[in-house]
Every structure is written in C-alpha cells, then in structure tokens.
C-alpha positions as CSV (number, residue, x, y, z in Angstrom):
1,M,-5.6,-6.8,18.8
2,S,-6.2,-5.6,15.3
3,I,-8.8,-3.2,13.8
4,P,-10.3,-3.2,10.2
5,V,-8.9,-0.4,8.0
6,T,-9.1,0.9,4.4
7,I,-6.3,3.2,3.5
8,K,-5.0,5.0,0.4
9,G,-1.3,5.6,-0.1
10,N,1.8,5.2,-2.3
11,L,4.1,2.2,-2.3
12,G,7.4,3.2,-0.7
13,S,9.1,0.0,-2.1
14,D,8.6,-2.6,-4.7
15,P,6.7,-5.7,-3.3
16,E,8.9,-8.5,-2.0
17,L,7.9,-12.1,-2.4
18,K,8.9,-14.9,-0.1
19,Y,7.6,-18.4,0.4
20,V,7.1,-19.6,4.0
21,K,6.1,-22.9,5.4
22,T,2.6,-23.0,7.0
23,S,0.4,-25.7,8.3
24,R,-1.1,-26.0,4.8
25,G,2.3,-26.2,3.0
26,D,4.3,-23.4,1.4
27,S,2.5,-20.1,1.0
28,A,3.5,-16.9,-0.7
29,L,4.1,-13.9,1.5
30,V,4.3,-10.5,-0.1
31,T,5.4,-7.3,1.8
32,F,5.9,-3.7,0.9
33,S,5.9,-0.3,2.6
34,L,3.1,2.2,2.1
35,A,3.1,5.9,2.8
36,H,-0.1,7.9,3.6
37,T,0.2,11.6,3.6
38,T,-2.6,13.7,5.1
39,R,-3.7,16.9,3.4
40,E,-5.2,19.9,5.2
41,R,-7.0,22.9,4.0
42,K,-5.3,26.2,5.1
43,G,-7.2,29.2,3.8
44,D,-7.7,28.8,0.1
45,E,-5.1,26.0,-0.5
46,W,-4.3,22.4,0.4
47,V,-1.1,21.7,2.2
48,E,0.5,18.3,2.8
49,G,0.7,17.2,6.4
50,E,2.4,14.3,8.2
51,T,3.4,11.1,6.3
52,I,2.6,7.9,8.1
53,W,4.3,4.7,7.0
54,F,2.7,1.2,7.1
55,R,4.2,-2.2,6.5
56,I,1.8,-4.2,4.3
57,T,1.6,-8.0,4.1
58,T,-0.6,-10.2,2.0
59,W,-0.7,-13.9,1.5
60,G,-1.3,-16.6,-1.1
61,E,-2.0,-16.3,-4.8
62,K,-3.3,-12.8,-4.5
63,G,0.1,-11.8,-3.2
64,E,1.9,-13.4,-6.1
65,V,-0.2,-11.3,-8.5
66,Y,0.6,-8.1,-6.7
67,V,4.3,-8.7,-7.1
68,D,4.0,-8.4,-10.9
69,A,1.3,-5.7,-10.9
70,L,2.7,-3.2,-8.3
71,K,5.8,-1.1,-8.2
72,K,7.3,1.6,-6.0
73,G,5.3,4.9,-6.4
74,D,2.0,3.3,-7.3
75,T,-1.1,4.6,-5.5
76,V,-3.2,1.8,-4.0
77,L,-6.2,1.3,-1.7
78,V,-5.5,-1.4,1.0
79,Q,-8.1,-3.1,3.0
80,G,-7.3,-5.4,5.9
81,S,-6.6,-5.4,9.6
82,M,-4.1,-3.1,11.3
83,K,-2.1,-3.7,14.4
84,Q,0.8,-1.9,16.1
85,S,4.0,-3.6,17.1
86,T,7.2,-2.5,18.8
87,F,10.8,-3.5,18.0
88,K,14.3,-2.4,18.8
89,G,15.8,-0.4,16.0
90,R,19.4,-0.7,14.8
91,D,20.2,2.2,17.1
92,G,18.9,0.2,20.1
93,I,15.9,2.5,20.6
94,D,12.4,1.0,20.9
95,K,10.3,1.8,17.8
96,T,6.7,1.4,16.8
97,A,5.4,0.0,13.5
98,L,1.9,0.0,12.0
99,E,1.3,-3.2,10.1
100,I,-1.7,-4.1,7.9
101,N,-2.5,-7.6,6.9
102,A,-4.1,-6.9,3.6
103,T,-7.2,-8.9,2.4
104,D,-7.7,-6.7,-0.7
105,I,-5.4,-4.3,-2.6
106,G,-6.7,-2.1,-5.5
107,I,-4.6,0.0,-7.8
108,V,-5.7,3.6,-8.2
109,P,-5.3,4.4,-11.9
110,K,-3.3,7.4,-12.8
111,I,-5.3,9.9,-14.7
112,V,-3.4,11.8,-17.3
113,R,-4.9,14.9,-18.9
114,T,-3.3,16.2,-22.1
115,S,-4.3,19.3,-24.2
116,A,-5.3,16.9,-27.0
117,S,-7.8,15.1,-24.7
118,R,-9.4,18.3,-23.3
119,G,-11.7,17.2,-20.7
120,Q,-11.3,13.5,-21.4
121,A,-9.3,11.6,-18.9
122,Q,-6.8,8.9,-20.1
123,V,-6.5,6.1,-17.5
124,S,-3.3,4.0,-17.4
125,R,-3.0,0.4,-16.1
126,A,-6.8,0.0,-16.2
127,E,-6.6,-3.8,-16.4
128,A,-4.6,-4.2,-13.2
129,P,-6.0,-6.6,-10.5
130,G,-7.8,-5.3,-7.5
131,W,-11.3,-4.1,-6.6
C-alpha cells in the first residue's frame, strides 16, 4: 500500500540514471536519497530535530532531465506516493526504508541576500525544471 505525499528536503546524493527493460521497452529510472529534517520551536528559537531519509525514484523522460538539473545538496519538493519496505542490511539486521515514487519534483531556488541588494532577493537556478 502507498500513500500520496509532498515533502521538502535536500538531496543526499547526486541522482543516478539507469535504463531498465519494461513492457513498453527501455525506460529511464532515476534514484537519489532525500533528507528531511524537522524543525521545532523551543522558546524563542528554532532547533533542528530528527532527520528522516527517503529513497526517491522517478521514471521516464522527466527522470532524465532531473539527472542534469539536480545535484547533492539541492533543496527540492517531491510529490508522489510513499511506501515502506524492509530489507536485510549488510550487518544482517532487518532495516526499514521509506521510498517515494515521484511524479513531480521541483527545485526550491536558493535565495541569496547581499548587502548590495538590500531587501531584494537574488534567485539562483530559476530556469530549472519542475513545478
């Protein structure tokens, strides 16, 4: 069973591209890890909480575009369906993974403020694919 999700996080790895055989022929499969860190208000300040890791997969031509557009450390919004799976780790212990089959990925632009721009935000990578 999977549930629909939208999550914001940072790429923990560069996207990897593979081609796999499907019933419709070869298809691009792109995967990367995504870290989402919660933030909590404690008194007058925000503190970082737990980091949750997700394995993201996306298929087809969209995936091929993301390989060139995304890199480790980029902040993205991912929309898709999430499921939980279990596997044996290298240490022989059962582990749980959260996986998202992404239907849409949008790059969150980095806003850079400089003293020269005073109050005006400079957005980088504004022409990147996504929402």
